[in-house]
N, C-alpha and C positions, 0 to 999 in steps of 0.2 A: 092476107093484107090487113085485115082488121086487127089481127093479133099484133102486128108491128106497130100499128097506130096506138094500140092500147099500151104497149110497152114504151113507146116513144113519149106518150103523154105522161106516163108515170115517171119517166126519167126527168122530164122537164120540171115536174113538181118537186122532185127531190133536189134538183139543182137550185130551184127558187128558194126552197127551205134553207139550204145551206147558205145562200147569199143573205137571206133575212137574219139568220143567226149570227152571221159574221158582222152584219151591220149593227146588230144589237150589242154584241161583244165589243165592237169598236167604240160604240157610243158610251158604254159603261166604262171603258178604259179611259176615254177622254174626260168623262165626268170625274173619275178618280184622280186623274192628273190635275184637273182644275181644283178639286178639293185640296189636294196635297199642296199645290202652289199657293192656294189661299191660306192654308195653315202655316206654311213657311213664311208667307208675307206677314201674317199676324204675329208669328213668333218673332220675326225680325223687328216688327213695330214695338212689341213688348220689350224686346231686348234693347231697342233704341231708347224707349221710355225709361227702362231700368237704369240705363247708363247715363241718363240725363240727371245731373245732380239737383236740378231745380224742380223735378217732378216728385210728387208724393206717391209712394207705393204702399198699397194696403195688402195685407196678407193674412192668411188664417194661422193662428197660433199653433194649431194641431197639424196643419198641412201646409208647410212652407211653399209647396209648389203652386199653390193657389195665390196668384198675384193679379192686381189690377190697379189702375190709376185713380180710382174713386172709391169712396166708402160703399159697403154692401154687406152681404151675408155669405157665409161659406156654403157652397152648393152641395157639399158632402152630406149625405143623410145622417151619418153618425154625429155630426156637429149640432143637429137640431136647430138650425138657423142662427148659429153663433156669428156675431158681428166681426167683420174683418178689422184688423188693427193697423195703425200706421207703422210701417216697418222702420226700425232704427237704421240709420245710415251706417254702412260698413266703415265709414271714415273714423268711427269711434275707436276701432281697434287698430287703426293705421299706425299710431305711435308704438304700439306693442310689437308689431311685426317688422318695424323698420330696423335696419342695422343699429347696433348699440352706439357706434360712433356718431352717426348723424342725429339720432334722437337725443343723446346727451348734449351735443353741441347746440341743438336747436332750443333746448329748454332752459339752459343756464342763463340767468339774468346777470347783468354786469352793472358796475357802478364806478365812478371816477372819484379819487380822493379829493377832498374839499379843504381848502385852506381857510379856516374860520376862527373866530373868537368864541370860545365856549368855556363855561365854568366846569371845573372838575367835580364830579359827583362820586363820592365814595360810598359804596354799598356794603352793608354789613348785616349779619344775622344777630338777633338778640332775643331777649325774653323779658317779660314783665316781672318785677320784684317789688317788695314793699319798700317804701321810703324810710330808710333808717333814721332820718332826721325827725320823722313824725311817729316814731315808735314809742309807745308808752309801756308801763309795766304795772303789774299788780304785786304788791309786797305787803307783808305784815309788819306792823310797828312794834310787835311784841313776839318773843319767842314762844314756841309751843308745838303741839301735835295736831296734825290735820285729822279731824274726826269725820268729816263728810265732804265729799267732792261732788259738785254739780256740773262740772265739765269733764269730759272723758277723752277727747281727741284733740290733737294738734289741728289748728286752723278751724276750730269750731266757732261759729259766730256768737258774739255776745253783744249785749246792749248796755248802755250806761245805766247804772243802778241795779244791774242783774247780780244775784247772789251766786258766787262761784265756789265758796267753800265755808265750812265751819271750823273754827280753831279752838282747841282746848289749851289754856295757858294758866299754869299755877301762879305766875306773877300777877296776872290780871284778876284771878280769883282773890288773891290776898289783898289787892288794892280795893276790890269791891267790899270785902269784909271789913276793912278799916273804915270805909265811909259809912257802912251800915251800923257799925259799932258806935261811931260818933253821933250819928243821928238818933240812935236809941238811948245812949247814955250821957252824951255831952252835947246836947243840942244847943247849949248856950255858947259853946266854943266855936264861934263862927269862923274864926281864922283857920282853925284846924280843919273844919269841914270844907272850907274853900280850897285849902291845900290838897285835901284828898280828892276833891272834884277835879282840880287841875291836873293831878297825876293821872287820873283815869282818862282825861281828855288827851293827854300826851300819848297814852297807849291806844288811842283811836277808839276809846269807849266814851262816846259823847252823843249829843243830840237826843234823839228819842230813846236810845239805850240808857243814857244817864238819867233822863227824866223818869223812865219806868223803874229803874233801880231805887230812886228816891221815893217814888210813890208806893211801890210794893215792898221795899226793903228785903227783896229776895235775890240772892246772888245767882248770876247766870254761870253755868258750868262751861258753856261755849259761847263764842261770839261769831257773828257772820262777817265774812269779808266780801265786799262788793266790788264790781268793776266800775271805774269812774269814766270809762270810755266806750265808744262804739267801735266795733271792728271784729278782728279774728284773734283768738287767743292761741298762743303757741309757746313752746319752750325754747330756750337757747340751744339745747341739744338737738332740736329738730333740724336746725340749719347746719350745725357743726358736724353732725353725723353723716350728712349727705351733701352732695354738691348743691350749689344754689338752685340749679334748674330742677333737680329732683325734688328738693324741698318745696319749691314754689308750685310744682305740678300737683302736689298732694292737695292743695286748697282747691284746685280746679275739679278734682274728683268728688268733692263734697265731704269726704271723710279722710282725715289724715291718719297718721299712725297714733296709736294710743299713747297717752301721756305717761311719762316715766314717774311722775309724781303720783303716789298712791295714798290711800287713806292709811293713817298710822305713821306717816313720815313726819319727822321733826324738822322744823324750820327755825332759822336764827332770826333775831331782831333785824328788821330792815332788809331781809333777804328777798330778792326777787323770785317770786314763784312762777309767774307767767308774764309773757309780753303780749301786748295788744297792738295790732296794726290795722289800718283800714285801706280801702281802695280809692279814697278820694285824692290822696297824694301818693303817686307811685313813682318808681324808678325804672328806667329802661337800661338794662345792662347789655352791652353789645361787644363784639370782638372785631378788632380791626387788624388787618394784615400789617406786619411790621413795616413793609415798604410803603404803606399808605399813611402811617402815623404822622409823617411830616406834613401831609396835606390836610389834616384835621386839627383845627385850632379850638381852644376853649372859647365858647360863645358862638360857634358856628351854628347856623340854622340847620335844622334837620326835620325830615318828615318821617313819621313812624306809622307803619301800615300793619294792621293786624290780619288775622286769617280770614276775617269777614270783609276785608278791603275797606275797613273804617280807618280814617287817617287823623292823626293829631300832629300838631307842630310843636316843636320845642327847640331848646338850645343845648349844646354840649356843655355839661357842667364840669366834666373831668375826663381826661385822657391819660392813661398810664404812660409814663416816660419809658424809653428804652434804656434799661440799666444793665441788661445782660445780653451779650451777643448770641445769636443763634435762636432766639425766641421767634416763633412764627406769627403769633398774634399778641395784641395788646388789648386790655380791657378799657372800655369807655362807659360813661354814665350820662343819662339825660333824665331830668326830673319833669314830671308831667302832672297837670291837674286833671284828674279823671272824674269830673263832676257827673257825667252821664253814665258812668260805670260800664263803658263800652269795652274797656281793656281789663281783662281778668288776670289776676296774678298767676303766673305759671304759663301763660299763653305765649306762643312764639310770634315774633314780629320781624318785619324787614325795616332796616334803617337806611335812609338815604341822606347823606350829609353833604351840604354844599361847601365846596372848597374854593380856592382862588380861581381867578379867570386866566385862561391861557390862550394865546394865539399860535396855532400850529396846524399841521396837516392831519386831518381826521378821516377815518374810514369806518364802516360798520364793523363791530366786533366779530360778527359772524363771518366776515371775509378773511379773518386771520386764523390760521390753523397752527396750533402749538403741538409740535412733535417731540417735545422733550429736549432734544439737542438744539433746537432752534425753532423759529416761527417763520412761516411763509404764507404767501398768497398765490392765487392762480391768476397770472398775468395773461391777458388775451393778445395774441399776435397772429395776424394773418388768418384769423378764424380758428386758431388753435389755442389751447391753454397750456401754459408752461409754469411750473413751480418756481416762484421767485422768493428768495430769502429776504426778510425784512427785519428791521429793529423797531420794536414798539416802545412806547413810553407811558404817558398818562392814560387814564381811562375815565370817561364821563358817561355814565349810564350805558347805553348800547353803542357808544362810539369809543374808538381807541386811537391813540396818537401813533403816527408812523414817523419815527425819528430818522430813519434812513432806509432807502431801497425803492422808493416810489416818488413820482411827481404828479402834479395835477393833470398832466396829459395822459397818464396811464389809465388803462381800463382793466378792472379785475372782476372776478366772479364774486357776487354778493354773498353766496353761501359756499364756503370753502369745502365743507364736508360732503357736498354732492359729488365732488370729483375725486375724493380721496381714494375711492375704490375703483376708479376708472383707470386701470393700469395702462391703457393705451395712451393716456394723456400725460403720464408722469414723465417729464423730460427735464428733471431737475439737473441743473448744471452748477456744481459746487464752486466752479471758478468764475461764474457769472457775477458781475458786480451788481 
């Protein structure tokens, strides 16, 4: 009987242990469910916050999964307390992943033609050249042989009074000997002496040279030739052998081609040896398209802009007439006073010439596309763009005249080239008026 009680009591203890373990397991399971539900709720809140466009999201640059709605540091140990950064909104890449049609349509700006009074501005390319009207020359008044040259290159700078060469002249030596002979042997023949002096002066042997000859009575074998002008020395062949642009560019490099005049060369009386030009008075040579020649008149105001965006104002002095059909460009010229030496000979310039005033329909030049066979614009209709053939006329700066094909009520793309590769929008109708 005692044995039964002992076994019965043991059985009861075992049953109680099983119940206790079951309760513990159940409690742990409920706790795990609570934690899971809490995590899911937190994730849902985070997801809601991330989807809220007005909330600021901070994330770790190395661990994108770390996100929160306020600044802080990354909890990962390998980041060593790296600060979280503000996450860039995904909307930045939205235009990239959108369909091509919708993104192109959304980004194209449009403009309407404007009927206005505007002056026609003819634009041309040009370069700075010497003013031929201000060109001077260095010549010898007596024939002879060049014994010594002091200038070696075309466009080498010279100053007034600078010695440029020494000349040996048998004629000049003879004239000196005649004067010395009279001074030594017939000093009383003043008329003959004066005639000998006058002859030397006509041969450019005067001033200090003549006084020194009378004082020393020693004949000079060579005489110096000086420049009477400030500027740049060059030969005629320097511009005839090259085109004007290439010739002018040599001055800009600081050293031009070597002179063809060499020591030992014989020159004739009054023969020009060098030319001298300066930068104080310059000429702008420009090319105008043949169709624009009629818009440019002599005396028209013009703005000349150099490569450094410095600007000078002038007036058209000359425009070449159209004498031969088929020529694409005509030459024009503008004279300028370059007192500040901002415009260097040989430098390229942009020329904007003001023409007559016209009242017509204008659109931005960027809105017109020239395809060779014709010109067209992108006309917006019902949210789509359709190619529309137009006829253009005058041009004024960044504006172009629409002679036919559009009205003030039409709306066109302001940048035609944006749509030229969008094949889905090309709906050109050649029969459309």
